[in-house]
C-alpha positions in Angstrom: -141.3 81.8 -87.1 -140.7 84.9 -89.2 -143.0 86.5 -92.0 -141.8 88.1 -94.7 -144.0 88.8 -97.4 -146.6 91.7 -95.0 -149.8 92.0 -96.9 -152.5 94.2 -96.1 -155.6 92.7 -94.8 -158.9 92.6 -96.1 -161.0 91.9 -93.6 -161.5 92.4 -89.8 -164.0 90.9 -87.6 -164.5 90.9 -83.5 -162.9 88.2 -81.4 -164.5 86.4 -78.6 -161.5 85.6 -76.0 -161.9 81.9 -75.8 -159.0 79.5 -74.0 -160.2 76.6 -76.9 -161.0 78.6 -80.3 -159.1 78.7 -82.8 -158.5 81.6 -85.5 -157.9 82.2 -88.9 -153.8 83.7 -88.5 -154.1 87.5 -88.3 -152.7 90.2 -86.4 -155.3 92.3 -84.0 -156.3 95.4 -83.0 -157.3 96.8 -79.2 -160.0 98.9 -78.9 -160.1 99.0 -74.9 -156.6 98.7 -73.4 -155.5 96.1 -71.0 -153.5 92.6 -71.0 -154.0 90.6 -74.1 -153.3 86.5 -73.7 -152.7 84.7 -76.7 -151.1 81.5 -78.9 -148.8 82.5 -81.5 -148.5 80.9 -85.2 -145.8 79.2 -83.4 -147.6 77.6 -80.9 -146.8 80.3 -78.2 -148.5 81.2 -75.2 -148.0 85.0 -74.4 -149.2 87.5 -72.2 -149.0 91.1 -73.5 -149.6 93.3 -70.5 -151.1 96.8 -70.5 -151.5 97.7 -74.1 -152.9 101.1 -74.9 -156.4 101.2 -75.7 -156.5 101.6 -79.8 -153.3 99.9 -80.6 -151.9 96.5 -83.1 -150.4 93.7 -81.8 -148.1 92.9 -85.0 -148.1 89.1 -84.2 -149.8 86.5 -86.1 -151.7 84.5 -83.6 -154.7 81.9 -83.6 -155.8 82.0 -80.3 -156.6 85.3 -78.0 -157.2 83.5 -74.5 -160.2 84.5 -72.5 -157.4 83.1 -69.1 -155.3 86.2 -68.7 -157.0 88.5 -71.7 -158.5 92.0 -69.8 -158.7 94.1 -72.9 -162.3 94.3 -74.7 -163.2 95.5 -78.0 -160.8 93.2 -80.0 -160.5 92.8 -83.6 -158.5 90.5 -85.7 -157.1 91.3 -89.4 -156.2 89.3 -91.9 
């Protein structure tokens, strides 16, 4: 699935990684870098490796998985 109508987020909330916690779709900001395991809006599970401090992940996610995630201070913007 591709996104053709990008909009600026109007809210952001802290994310506590959890293998069963579903989130409203959004993009991620990673405060303290590391690996980030997610489930995408399309239902794929993927791990982004070695994400730097202060990075955005421009992938629509619905879960930040605790298994495989080492990054912290993660926010979801939507």
